[in-house]
N, C-alpha and C positions, 0 to 999 in steps of 0.2 A: 802365432798360427802352429808352430813349431809345437811350444808349450803346450797347448789343448791336444795337440798328436798324441803327444804323449802319453797324456791325457787318456784320452781314446785307445791308445792300446793298452793301457795298465788294466781300464775298465773290461776290454776284452780278456784279460784274463783273468780277470772276477767273473764273465763268461763260463773259464774252460775250469776253475775249480771245481765243481759239485761233478759236472759231466764225471770225472774217473773214479772218483770216490766211492760211489759204490758197487763199481768191482772192484775194485781192487782191497776192499774192507769186507765184501762180502761171503769167501770164505769161511773169514773168523765169524760175521755177524749171524747166516745160518745155522753155525754148531753151536750157541750162543744160545740163540732163540729154538735153538728144536724144531726148525722148519726147513723144507725137500727145498732143496740148492734152487730149484727150475724155479722160485718165488719170485725171483729178482724179476722177471721178464712182468708180473705185476706191476711194480716200480718205476720201473724205464718205461711199460706203456703207460702209466700214468703222467708219469713227468714231462715225454716225448707230445702227448693227447693235448696237453694241458699249454705247452709249448705254442701249437700249432692253434689252438685255439686263442692262446693273446699274441699269436705274430697275424691272426685272420682281422682283430679288431684296433689293432697298435694304433694303423693313420690314424685312424677317429683321437685316439688316446695322447699321441704325436704332435696331432697337429692342436691339439687344446692344450695344453702342457708345455709341450716344449720339447725336444730329443733331453736335452740334460737333465730337466727333472724327473724325469721320465724312468732317465739309466742311475740316477742317482738310489729315489724309492725302489726297483726293479731290484737293484743289487745290495740292499738295502732285504728286503724281501729273501732273497735267500741267504742272508747271512742268516737272518731268524728262523729257514725253514733248518739249517747245518746244525745249530744248536740245539733245537725240536730234536734233531735226526739222533742227538749229542744224550739225549733224557729219552727217548722211547723206551717206555716199559716191551712189547708186543711190537708184532710186526703189522698188527691195527691199528698204532696208533699213528707207523708209518704213512701210513695211506695221504691223510691230507697235508702231512708236512712235505711230503711228495708232490701234489695239487698246486701249496705256495711255491713249492721250489721251480716248475714250468712254467707257473704265471710271468712267475718273473722274470725265466730265463728268455721266454721270448720275445720278451719285450725291448731286450738288451740288444739282442739277436737281430730282431728288427733294425729296430732305430740304428744302430749306429752301421749295420751291412749298408741301409741306406744312404745315411749318409754320406761313406765311404765312395760308394758306388757315385753319387753323382756328384762332387768333388774333389774327386783323389783318383788315381789312374792306379796301375796294376802291380806296381810295387808297394806300395803302400794297401791299396788291398791286401797280398801276399803274407807281408805283414801283418795287418791285426789280423789275418789267421795266424799267422805263426806266433803271434804272443797267447791266444787262444791254445796253442798248444803249450805256450808254457804254461798254463793254466792246470792242462790238464795231464803235466808231467810233475808239475809240483804235486800235487794230490798223490799221488801211491805217495811217493819219499815221503811225505809229511806221514802216511796213515801205516808205510811200511816201520817208520820209526816208533810211533802209535805203538804197532805191535808186537814188538820189539824188549818194550817196555810194559807199559799201563792197559791196554788196547784199545780196540777201535772207535770206542767211546772218547777217547782222548786224542786222538786221529782227528775228528770230526771239530773237537773245538778249537783245532789250531787249525783246522781251515776256516772257521768262523772269528777267528781274530784275524785272519786275511782279508777274507770280506768283511769284514767292518771298516779296515784300514783303507782299504778303496772306494767302502763309502762314502767318509772321510774327507780324501782327494777330493771324488767326486764333488758332491758340497759344497768344500774351499774352491775348488773352479764354476763353479754356476758363473762368477762375473765373467768370466774367459766367452763363456758359451755365447752371452748376450753381445758382446762388442762386436762377433763374425755375424749375429743373426740376418742385415741387410746384405750383407756380401753373399750370403747362402741363398736370400731368396732371387737377386739379382740371376744367382745361378741356374735357379729351379728353370728345368724344362718341362710344358705343357705336354703330357701325350696324348692319344689315342685309347680310351679302355676298353679292352677286349671282355668277350664274358667266357667262360670257361669252356663255355661249351663248344665256342667260336676256335677258341687255341686247340681245343683235344680234335677237332676234326685235322686237322695241318700235323700230318708226314714227319714236320722236322723237330717240329714244337714234341710230340711226343715220343720222339729218338732221346731228346736231351731233357725230356722227364722220367725217363729210362736211366738216361747215364747218371743224374743228379739223387738217382734212388738208390742206385746199387753202390753209388762210391761213395754216400754215408753210410748205406748199409755194409759194405767190408768196413767203414773205421768207427764205426759200433761197436760189431758184433766184436771185431780183435776186443777194444775196450770194457766190455762189460764180460763177456766168455773169457778172453784171454789167461788172464788170474788162475781163474776156475779149473781152466782146461791145465795148466802146467801143476794145478798142486792134484787134479783128479786120473793126471794120466805123466805125466812124469814125475810125479812124489816129490814135489817143491814144498817146503812148508809155507803155511798163509801168510806168514813176513817174505821168505821170499818169491812170494810168487804174486804179492805186491810192490817187489821193486822189482823185479823184470821188467811186468807192468810199464814204470817208467821209461825203460830201454823203447818202448813202443812209441808212449809220447816225445820220447828227444828224438825218435826217428821222423817223427810227424814237424815238430816245432824244424827240426834242420831241414827236413826238406822244402817248408816255405819260407824260410830265413832264404838259401839257398835258390829257390825262383825270385823269390825278389831282386834280391840280389841281381839275379841275369835279365831280368825285365831289361829293356832297352837292346840285348846283350843278344837274346835270343827268343826266339819266335814267342808267341804265347802256346801257340800250336806244338810246336819243337817242345816245349817246357814240358807238355799234357802228354807228350807223347814221349819222351825218356823215365814219368813218374810212369806210365805203363807198363815199358819195359823192365823199369824195378821190380814191378810187381810181379814176374812169372820167376825170378828165381825164392821171389818171396814165399809164393804159392808153394813151391819145390819144395823147398827146405820143411814148411812147415804139412807135407803129405807125408815126407820119409820118415818111417819109422827108425830115425835118429836118437842118440842124447839130448837131453833135454836146454843146453850150451845150445846147439842148433836151429832148435823149437823159438831161442830165443832172440836169435839172429834172426828168425825167420819174420815177427813179429816187428824188430826191428826196418826191417827192411819191407814191412808194409807197410808201417808210418811212414817213412824214409819215402819210399812213391806213389801212395796214396795220396799223401799231406795234400799236394799243391795242383792236386786237378780241382778240387771243386770251388776254391778261389779265383784260377784259373779261369774255368766255365760261368763263373759268377760276371766277373768280367769280361766276358766275351761276350755278356748276350745283346748289348748294343748293336756290335757289328754283327754277331749272329743274323739280329730279326728286324732292325733297325733302332733306331733313339727313341721315335715316336711311340713303338707298342713296347719296347725295353721293361719300363713299368707292372705290365703286364706279363710277362711271360717272367718276369723277376719272381713275382710275388708267387705262383703257380709252380716254379721252379726250386724254391723255398720249403713250398707246399709239403713239394714230392720228395726234398731232403729228409723231410722231418717224418714223412712213409717209410721210409727208408730207415730212420730214428727206430721210431716205433714197433717197425714187423722182426728186423733182423733179428734183435735179443729173445722174443718169444719165441720164432723160426728156428732156435738152435735152443732156446729151451726143447720143440717139443718131439726136434730131432735127434736129441744125444736122450728125452725123458722113450725113444721108438728102440734109436738106436745104440744109445751109449754114447757119451762125451767124445766117444774114438772118430765119432763122425763130423767132429766139426772143421777140423783141417778142409776134409772134399766140400763143405758148403761153403769158407768163405772160398774155395778154388773154379765152385762154379760163381758163384758174384763176378767173379774176375773176370770166367770166361761171358758171363751177357753182356757185361758191360762197354768188354771190349769189342763185342762184338756190334753192339748199340751206335758208338763211339767212331765204326769202322762205316755205318752204313747213315749215322749224323754227316763225317765227313764227304762220305759220296752223295749226299746229297746236295749238303753244300758246295761244291767243288758246279753241278747244274747249274746251281742258283749261282755260281759267280760268284759267293760271299764265302768261299777261305781264304782269306788273308792273312799268306806265310809271314807276310810284314809286321804284323800291330804284335 
C-alpha cells in the first residue's frame, strides 16, 4: 500500500506539470507569435472548461475502466498535448491541444482526489496536493532553464519527457491497483445523491462553493498572470519572470507539506485559519508599489497561505455536511473550484485590458476579501448547526 501511495503522489506531480507551463512561457509565446497578451485566457478557459467536462463524466469512465487505467491513459494524453504544444506553428494549433490537455487533467484530478478522500486521511490529502505543488513548481523551473537557452518550445519538450516517465510508472504499477481492488470495494460507503438544485438551496453549501471558487481563483490568477505581471510592471525578463513564478509554487508546496505534517497536532480549521492570516501580508506586499523582490515575496506568501485551504476544505466535506451526502457536495465543490480556475485568468485579462496590468494586485486583494467573508459566514453557520468541530 505504501508503494501504491507513492505512485499516486507521483501521478499528482503529473497533474501539476502542465498547469504552470502556460503562465511561465506565455511572455515568450505571445511575443514570438505576435498575439495579444490577453489571448492566454482563451487557452486557460478551454483547458479548464474541458477539465470540468471530463470531471462531470469521470464517474462512468472510472467505474468502467478503473482508477489506475484511467489515470495512466489520461497522463499519457497530457504528455501528448505537451509535445504538441512544442511543435505548434501558431496560436490556432494550440486550441485543440488545450482540449486534450483539459480532458486528461479532469480524469486524473477526479479519480485520484476521490480515491484519497474515500480511503485515506487529512495528512495524505494534504501531501497529495503538496505533490501537485511539486509538479507546478517544477514546470516554471524547467521553462526558465529552457528560456535561457533554446526557448519555450524546448521547455514543453522537457515537460513531455517528465510526463512520459510518469505515464510509464503508472503502467508498470497497474498490478498494484488490482491487489487493493477488493479492499477498496469493502470501504465504499453508499451515500444519498442530491440534485444540484437541492444543494444550491442550502446557504451553507452556497457559502462553501464561494470559498472553493475563490481559493482556486486566487491560485490560478497568481499562476497564470504572476509572471506576466512581473515582466510588465516590475521590468523582469521573461526568464527571470518564469523563475520568480517557481517561488510562488514552491510556497504552495511548502504550505501543503507543512499542513500535512501538522495534521493531528493542529486542527484542520486552525490550519485553514493560519493560511488565511498568511494571505494578509501577501496581499499587502502585492499592493504596495515596492521593488520587484517584494512582489516575488508576496507571490511566495500567496502560495504558502492559500496552498492548504483547498485540500483541507475537501477533507472537511464529510464532517461539514455528513458522510451520506458528502459525495454529492464534493462533486459540486470541485465543479465550482474549476469555475474559479476558468474565470479568474479571463477576469484578469479583461481588467488589465481596461485598467492595465497594474490593477492585477487589486484583483487579488478583492478575491481574498470575498473568500474571508464567505469563510467567516460559513463558520458561523456551522457553529449554529453544531458542526464546527475544532478537534478534527
